[in-house]
C-alpha positions in Angstrom: 0.2 2.4 24.6 -3.3 1.0 24.0 -5.7 3.7 22.9 -9.4 3.7 23.5 -11.1 4.6 20.2 -14.7 5.6 20.4 -16.7 4.4 17.4 -19.3 7.2 17.1 -21.9 5.5 15.1 -24.8 7.7 15.8 -26.6 9.6 13.1 -27.5 13.0 14.5 -25.1 15.9 14.9 -26.4 17.0 18.4 -26.1 13.4 19.8 -22.6 13.0 18.4 -21.4 16.2 19.9 -23.0 15.5 23.2 -21.4 12.1 23.5 -18.0 13.2 22.2 -17.8 16.1 24.6 -18.8 13.9 27.5 -16.2 11.3 26.6 -13.4 13.6 25.5 -11.2 13.1 28.6 -11.7 9.3 28.6 -11.0 8.4 24.9 -7.9 8.7 22.8 -9.5 9.0 19.4 -12.9 9.1 17.7 -13.8 6.9 14.7 -16.5 8.4 12.4 -18.1 6.3 9.7 -20.9 6.6 7.2 -23.8 6.6 9.7 -22.7 9.9 11.2 -21.4 11.6 8.0 -24.5 10.7 6.0 -26.7 12.0 8.8 -24.8 15.1 9.8 -22.5 15.9 6.8 -18.7 15.8 6.5 -18.5 19.1 8.4 -19.1 17.1 11.6 -15.4 16.5 11.5 -14.7 20.2 12.0 -17.0 20.3 15.0 -15.4 17.2 16.6 -11.9 18.5 15.8 -12.5 21.3 18.3 -12.1 18.7 21.0 -8.5 18.2 20.1 -8.9 14.4 19.7 -7.6 12.5 16.6 -10.4 11.6 14.2 -10.4 8.4 12.2 -12.5 8.3 9.0 -13.9 4.8 8.8 -15.0 4.9 5.1 -13.3 1.6 4.2 -12.3 3.3 1.0 -12.4 0.8 -1.9 -12.2 2.2 -5.4 -9.8 2.9 -8.3 -6.7 4.8 -7.3 -7.8 8.2 -8.7 -11.1 8.0 -6.8 -9.4 6.9 -3.7 -7.1 9.9 -3.8 -10.1 12.2 -4.3 -11.9 10.7 -1.3 -8.9 10.7 1.0 -7.9 14.3 0.1 -11.4 15.3 1.2 -11.2 13.3 4.3 -8.0 15.0 5.4 -9.1 18.5 4.3 -12.1 18.0 6.6 -9.9 17.5 9.6 -9.4 13.8 10.0 -6.1 12.3 11.2 -6.5 8.9 9.6 -8.5 6.9 7.1 -9.4 3.2 6.8 -9.3 1.5 3.5 -10.0 -1.9 2.0 -7.3 -3.9 0.3 -9.3 -5.9 -2.3 -9.1 -3.2 -5.0 -5.4 -3.9 -5.2 -2.1 -2.4 -4.2 -2.3 0.6 -6.5 -5.6 1.6 -4.8 -4.1 1.2 -1.4 -1.0 3.2 -2.4 -3.3 6.1 -3.4 -4.8 6.1 0.1 -1.4 5.9 1.8 0.1 8.6 -0.3 -2.8 11.0 0.4 -2.6 10.2 4.1 1.1 10.8 4.3 0.9 13.9 2.2 -1.5 15.4 4.7 0.5 14.2 7.7 -2.0 11.5 8.5 -2.3 7.7 8.6 -3.9 4.9 6.6 -5.1 1.7 8.0 -6.2 -1.3 6.0 -8.9 -3.8 6.9 -7.2 -7.2 7.4 -10.1 -9.0 9.0 -13.5 -7.8 10.4 -15.1 -8.7 13.7 -18.5 -10.0 12.9 -19.2 -13.7 12.2 -20.0 -13.3 8.5 -16.6 -11.8 7.9 -15.1 -15.3 7.8 -16.9 -16.0 4.5 -14.2 -14.1 2.6 -11.6 -12.9 5.2 -10.3 -16.5 5.4 -8.0 -19.1 3.8 -5.0 -16.8 3.7 -6.7 -13.6 2.6 -5.9 -11.6 5.8 -2.3 -12.8 5.6 -2.1 -11.6 2.0 -3.5 -8.3 3.0 -0.9 -7.9 5.7 1.8 -8.5 3.2 0.2 -5.8 1.0 0.2 -3.4 4.0 3.9 -3.9 4.4 4.6 -3.5 0.7 2.5 -0.3 0.3 3.8 1.4 3.5 0.4 1.6 5.2 0.5 2.5 8.8 -1.4 -0.5 10.2 -4.4 -2.9 10.0 -7.8 -3.4 11.4 -8.1 -6.8 13.1 -10.9 -8.4 15.2 -11.1 -8.2 18.9 -13.5 -11.0 18.7 -10.8 -13.4 17.6 -7.6 -12.6 19.6 -5.7 -15.6 18.1 -6.1 -13.9 14.7 -4.6 -10.7 16.1 -1.6 -12.6 17.3 -1.1 -14.3 13.9 -1.4 -11.1 11.9 0.9 -9.2 14.3 3.7 -11.5 13.2 3.2 -10.4 9.6 3.1 -6.6 10.1 5.8 -6.2 12.9 5.7 -2.7 14.5 2.8 -1.4 12.4 -0.3 -0.5 14.4 -3.3 -2.7 15.0 -6.7 -1.1 15.7 -9.2 -3.7 16.9 -13.0 -3.4 16.7 -15.4 -5.8 18.5 -14.7 -4.9 22.1 -18.0 -4.3 24.1 -21.2 -5.2 22.3 -19.7 -7.8 20.1 -18.1 -9.6 23.0 -14.4 -8.8 22.6 -12.6 -9.0 26.0 -10.6 -5.9 26.7 -8.3 -7.6 29.2 -7.2 -10.1 26.5 -7.2 -7.7 23.6 -5.5 -4.6 25.0 -2.0 -6.1 25.4 -2.1 -7.2 21.7 -3.2 -4.0 20.0 -2.5 -0.3 19.7 -6.1 0.7 19.8 -9.3 -0.9 21.1 -12.4 0.3 19.2 -15.6 0.5 21.3 -18.9 1.7 19.9 -22.3 0.7 21.2 -21.1 -0.1 24.7 -20.2 3.6 25.1 -22.4 5.7 22.8 -25.5 3.6 23.6 -25.0 3.9 27.4 -27.1 6.1 29.6 -23.9 7.7 30.8 -21.4 7.5 27.9 -18.6 9.0 30.0 -19.0 6.5 32.7 -19.1 3.7 30.1 -15.8 4.9 28.6 -14.2 5.0 32.0 -14.8 1.3 32.4 -12.0 0.8 29.9 -9.5 3.0 31.7 -7.7 0.0 33.3 -6.9 -1.4 29.8 -5.3 1.8 28.5 -1.6 1.8 28.9 
């Protein structure tokens, strides 16, 4: 199944809840990052959890193992179902995130490659491939890979097997849902939905690509 993940990158609690409630029947998960948590507080997760939709904490956790554990424990205590981490601090730091996630019955995804043009400055020359090998070694649940570069998704899929791929870049960044949906487990869409005059109608545009 290809899920539709709403990236809820607004900064006000009222707007977040209005959009999330409007889209609740048309999305499979909601991704919350720093813009909303810094604007509304971590408690926004408890408000959103009332909708019964899985919540992904996009904090791209990237610190020493002990700090990563502290961050992730707070994430799952707040009501999130999954956390996104960076790999560059090393395998022990990733393991800390994975262990916290699994202890709480959640998932940990690792950024393998990002969707914006500048990402290729460092996510290149074998780095994403090395990250995928780390994902397998550490027992993480999946990766983040770019909808803006479907060929990269295909290449990275070969390295992670049945682990999940969540893919940002559909919508405002130009990723084609028709091409990306068959390759991934979740399409991440942000501005094209939350910035629309009718977010629910905008979410329903992606209904044909959910399977």
